[in-house]
C-alpha positions as CSV (number, residue, x, y, z in Angstrom):
1,M,15.3,-9.8,-20.7
2,A,17.1,-12.3,-18.5
3,T,16.9,-10.0,-15.5
4,A,13.1,-9.6,-16.1
5,E,12.7,-13.4,-16.1
6,H,14.7,-13.7,-12.9
7,L,12.5,-11.1,-11.1
8,I,9.2,-12.7,-12.4
9,S,10.1,-16.2,-11.5
10,N,11.5,-15.6,-8.0
11,N,9.4,-15.8,-4.9
12,L,9.7,-12.1,-3.8
13,P,8.1,-10.3,-0.9
14,S,4.8,-8.6,-1.7
15,I,4.1,-4.9,-1.1
16,K,1.5,-5.8,1.5
17,Q,4.1,-7.9,3.4
18,L,6.5,-5.0,3.4
19,Q,3.8,-2.6,4.6
20,C,2.8,-4.9,7.4
21,F,6.5,-5.4,8.4
22,L,7.1,-1.6,8.6
23,A,3.9,-1.1,10.7
24,V,5.1,-3.7,13.2
25,A,8.6,-2.3,13.1
26,H,7.4,1.2,13.9
27,E,4.9,0.2,16.5
28,L,6.7,-2.8,18.0
29,N,3.2,-4.0,18.9
30,F,1.2,-6.3,16.7
31,R,-2.2,-5.1,18.0
32,K,-1.3,-1.4,17.4
33,A,0.2,-2.2,14.0
34,A,-3.0,-4.0,13.1
35,E,-5.2,-1.0,14.1
36,R,-2.9,1.3,12.1
37,L,-3.4,-0.9,9.0
38,R,-7.1,-1.3,9.7
39,M,-6.9,-5.1,9.8
40,T,-7.1,-7.7,12.5
41,Q,-4.1,-9.2,14.2
42,P,-4.2,-12.8,12.8
43,P,-3.8,-11.9,9.1
44,L,-1.1,-9.4,10.1
45,T,0.8,-12.2,11.9
46,R,0.4,-14.4,8.8
47,Q,1.9,-11.7,6.6
48,I,4.9,-11.4,8.8
49,K,5.4,-15.1,8.9
50,C,5.1,-15.4,5.1
51,L,7.7,-12.6,4.7
52,E,10.1,-14.3,7.1
53,A,9.6,-17.5,5.1
54,V,10.3,-15.8,1.8
55,L,13.4,-14.1,3.2
56,Q,14.4,-17.1,5.3
57,R,15.2,-14.8,8.2
58,Q,13.7,-14.0,11.5
59,L,12.8,-10.3,11.6
60,F,11.3,-10.0,15.1
61,S,12.2,-11.4,18.5
62,R,8.9,-12.1,20.3
63,S,8.3,-12.7,24.0
64,T,5.1,-12.7,26.0
65,H,5.1,-8.9,26.5
66,D,7.8,-7.5,24.1
67,V,8.4,-7.3,20.4
68,S,11.8,-6.2,19.1
69,L,13.7,-6.2,15.8
70,T,16.4,-8.6,15.0
71,E,19.5,-7.5,13.2
72,A,18.0,-8.7,10.0
73,G,14.8,-6.8,10.8
74,R,16.7,-3.6,11.4
75,A,18.4,-3.9,8.1
76,L,15.2,-4.6,6.3
77,V,13.5,-1.4,7.7
78,V,15.9,0.7,5.6
79,Q,15.4,-1.4,2.5
80,A,11.7,-1.7,2.9
81,E,11.2,2.0,3.3
82,K,13.3,2.6,0.2
83,I,11.4,0.1,-1.9
84,L,8.0,1.4,-0.8
85,R,9.1,5.0,-1.2
86,E,10.1,4.3,-4.8
87,I,6.8,2.5,-5.5
88,S,4.9,5.4,-4.0
89,E,6.8,7.8,-6.3
90,L,6.0,5.6,-9.2
91,K,2.3,5.8,-8.4
92,S,2.6,9.6,-8.0
93,N,4.3,10.0,-11.3
94,S,1.8,7.8,-13.1
95,L,-1.0,9.9,-11.8
96,S,0.6,13.3,-12.3
97,S,-1.7,14.1,-15.2
98,E,-4.8,13.1,-13.2
99,T,-6.4,14.4,-10.1
100,N,-5.2,12.3,-7.2
101,L,-6.9,13.5,-4.0
102,R,-4.9,12.7,-0.9
103,I,-7.1,12.9,2.2
104,G,-5.9,12.0,5.7
105,L,-8.3,10.9,8.4
106,T,-7.4,11.0,12.0
107,R,-7.4,7.6,13.5
108,T,-8.8,8.9,16.8
109,L,-12.2,9.0,15.2
110,N,-14.2,6.4,13.2
111,F,-15.7,8.4,10.3
112,E,-17.9,5.4,9.2
113,Y,-20.0,6.2,12.3
114,I,-20.0,10.0,11.9
115,E,-22.8,11.5,9.8
116,P,-22.8,13.5,7.7
117,V,-19.1,13.2,7.2
118,N,-19.3,9.5,6.1
119,S,-21.8,10.4,3.4
120,Q,-19.6,13.3,2.2
121,L,-16.5,11.0,2.1
122,Q,-18.6,8.6,0.0
123,K,-19.1,11.4,-2.5
124,L,-15.4,11.6,-2.8
125,N,-15.0,7.8,-3.0
126,A,-12.8,7.9,0.1
127,G,-11.3,4.6,0.9
128,D,-11.3,3.6,-2.8
129,D,-9.7,6.0,-5.2
130,V,-8.8,8.5,-2.5
131,E,-5.7,7.9,-0.4
132,T,-6.6,7.8,3.3
133,P,-3.6,7.2,5.5
134,D,-4.6,6.3,9.1
135,L,-2.6,8.6,11.4
136,T,-3.1,10.8,14.5
137,S,-4.2,14.4,13.9
138,A,-0.6,15.7,14.7
139,Q,0.9,13.3,12.2
140,L,-1.7,14.3,9.5
141,L,-1.0,18.0,10.0
142,Q,2.7,17.3,9.7
143,S,2.2,15.4,6.4
144,L,-0.1,18.2,5.2
145,S,2.5,20.9,5.9
146,K,5.1,18.8,4.0
147,N,2.8,18.5,0.9
148,M,2.4,14.8,1.4
149,L,-1.4,15.2,1.8
150,D,-3.9,17.7,0.2
151,L,-6.7,17.7,2.9
152,V,-7.0,16.3,6.4
153,L,-9.9,15.7,8.7
154,T,-8.6,16.4,12.2
155,G,-10.0,16.3,15.7
156,E,-9.5,19.9,17.0
157,K,-7.1,22.4,15.5
158,G,-3.4,21.6,15.7
159,T,-0.7,23.8,17.1
160,G,2.5,24.9,15.5
161,H,1.1,25.1,11.9
162,E,-0.8,28.4,12.0
163,D,1.4,29.9,9.2
164,I,0.9,26.9,6.9
165,V,-2.5,25.4,7.6
166,Q,-6.1,26.8,7.4
167,Y,-9.1,25.1,9.0
168,R,-12.8,25.0,8.2
169,W,-15.2,23.6,10.8
170,V,-17.0,20.4,9.7
171,C,-19.1,19.1,12.6
172,Q,-18.9,18.2,16.3
173,E,-18.3,14.7,17.7
174,P,-20.0,14.0,21.1
175,L,-18.0,12.3,23.8
176,L,-19.4,9.4,25.8
177,I,-18.4,8.1,29.2
178,A,-17.0,4.6,29.2
179,M,-17.6,3.3,32.7
180,P,-18.2,0.2,34.8
181,S,-21.7,-1.1,34.4
182,L,-21.8,-1.8,38.2
183,H,-21.2,1.8,39.1
184,P,-24.4,3.4,40.6
185,A,-24.3,6.2,38.1
186,S,-24.7,3.7,35.2
187,L,-28.4,3.6,36.1
188,K,-28.8,7.1,34.8
189,E,-29.4,7.9,31.1
190,K,-27.0,10.8,31.2
191,V,-24.1,11.0,33.6
192,S,-22.0,14.0,34.8
193,L,-18.3,13.8,35.8
194,E,-19.3,14.7,39.4
195,D,-21.4,11.5,39.4
196,I,-18.4,9.3,38.7
197,S,-15.6,11.4,40.3
198,D,-15.0,8.6,42.9
199,L,-13.2,6.8,40.0
200,P,-10.0,7.9,38.3
201,I,-10.1,9.0,34.7
202,F,-7.8,7.4,32.1
203,W,-6.1,10.4,30.5
204,F,-3.4,11.2,28.0
205,S,-0.4,13.5,27.8
206,R,-1.0,17.1,26.4
207,S,1.5,16.5,23.6
208,A,-0.9,14.0,22.0
209,N,-3.5,16.7,21.2
210,P,-2.9,20.1,23.0
211,S,-6.2,21.7,21.8
212,F,-8.4,18.9,23.0
213,Y,-6.4,18.5,26.2
214,D,-6.8,22.2,27.1
215,K,-10.5,22.2,26.2
216,C,-11.1,19.4,28.7
217,K,-8.7,20.6,31.4
218,N,-10.5,24.1,31.4
219,Y,-13.7,22.3,32.2
220,F,-12.1,19.9,34.7
221,D,-10.8,22.8,36.6
222,T,-14.3,24.0,37.3
223,L,-15.4,20.8,39.0
224,K,-16.1,20.8,42.7
225,T,-14.4,17.4,43.0
226,P,-11.0,17.3,41.3
227,L,-10.6,14.3,39.0
228,K,-7.8,11.8,39.7
229,R,-6.0,11.0,36.5
230,I,-4.2,7.8,35.6
231,K,-2.1,7.2,32.5
232,E,-4.1,5.9,29.5
233,P,-2.7,2.6,28.2
234,D,-1.4,2.5,24.6
235,D,-3.9,-0.2,23.8
236,S,-7.5,1.0,24.0
237,L,-8.8,-2.5,24.5
238,V,-6.6,-2.9,27.6
239,M,-8.1,0.3,29.0
240,L,-11.7,-0.7,28.3
241,S,-11.0,-4.1,30.0
242,R,-9.7,-2.2,33.1
243,I,-12.8,0.0,33.1
244,A,-15.0,-3.1,33.0
245,R,-13.2,-4.3,36.2
246,G,-14.0,-1.0,37.9
247,K,-10.5,0.5,37.7
248,G,-11.6,3.9,36.3
249,F,-13.5,5.6,33.4
250,A,-12.7,7.4,30.2
251,L,-14.1,10.0,27.8
252,L,-14.3,8.5,24.3
253,P,-15.5,9.8,20.9
254,Q,-19.0,8.4,20.3
255,S,-17.8,6.9,17.0
256,K,-15.2,4.8,18.9
257,C,-17.6,3.4,21.4
258,T,-18.2,0.1,19.5
259,F,-16.4,-2.4,21.8
260,N,-18.7,-4.4,24.1
261,Q,-17.6,-6.3,27.1
262,E,-19.3,-7.6,30.2
263,G,-19.0,-5.0,33.0
264,L,-18.5,-2.1,30.5
265,C,-21.2,0.4,29.5
266,Y,-21.3,3.8,27.7
267,R,-23.4,6.8,28.9
268,E,-24.0,10.2,27.4
269,L,-22.8,13.3,29.3
270,T,-25.4,15.6,30.8
271,D,-26.5,18.3,28.4
272,D,-24.4,21.1,30.1
273,E,-21.3,19.0,30.0
274,A,-21.9,17.8,26.4
275,K,-21.8,21.4,25.3
276,R,-18.4,21.9,26.9
277,L,-16.8,18.5,26.3
278,N,-16.8,17.4,22.6
279,I,-14.5,17.2,19.6
280,D,-14.6,19.8,16.9
281,I,-13.8,18.2,13.6
282,Y,-12.0,20.4,11.0
283,A,-11.1,20.0,7.3
284,A,-7.7,21.4,6.9
285,T,-5.7,22.4,3.8
286,R,-2.5,24.3,3.2
287,L,-2.9,28.1,3.6
288,N,-1.9,28.8,0.0
289,E,-4.1,26.0,-1.5
290,N,-5.8,27.2,-4.7
291,R,-6.5,24.0,-6.7
292,E,-10.2,23.8,-7.5
293,E,-10.5,20.0,-6.9
294,I,-9.1,20.4,-3.4
295,L,-11.2,23.4,-2.5
296,N,-14.3,21.6,-3.9
297,A,-13.5,18.5,-1.7
298,Q,-13.2,20.8,1.3
299,N,-16.6,22.4,0.5
300,I,-18.2,18.9,0.2
301,L,-16.8,17.8,3.6
302,C,-18.1,21.0,5.1
303,G,-21.5,20.4,3.6
304,K,-21.4,23.5,1.4
305,M,-22.0,21.6,-1.9
306,A,-24.5,19.0,-2.9
């Protein structure tokens, strides 16, 4: 009982603080860590400062451009992962007799703005009782294959999991052109890539999403004017700010086109290009999945059940 009193009375780190710490430790970027946690940067910074105060140690070295772990921070990564893993197992064990639907949503799309998917997720109480880790499609499929998730919503089919994962098509997400509002083509309601080919396109490496990359490249190769590609910044807000200054353009999922800035605008693709350039959304489960609750959830997301 004395041990219990000691644990109760002490000022200990919270689970939220440890989760915030690990997000920053993995990303080494406060903005990206905040996006991963679906929170803004100021409260994330406060959580880290509170954790450092509780532990009486500096966990990160910060400069204008860089974030790095201190020796104490590196040691805490191992301890925090162990603590959160044990808490996660405790939760899993306590829910072992109940249905605990684990759904992963790709962070490259904002499903709150995608209908009918958002309505179908609401039927499953996603974001409340349903676990919805915020990862890339590749990370989600990896978690699915390792039985860490039951069902994932992914942008395009993944590669390398064909013998483990099965896909069912859900819907199609349109792409919009994020472009400088001062560009002459911005006067058009719908813009083609040829209209804006005088600007470079911010683009990503194939390893990030091979299926989507190949879909777009196959169309790019048919253009009369080859597109000049420049590396997409890790921070999407940095990219959009550069676009607003006339430094290039980007193709973005419609559900992600919510950031507004002077000099920036979004335009639909022409009808022909919209048919070729889009994101197919799939509900993926393991190939051998036979649990009724998981298959029913997949049916709901695919619009097969009321």
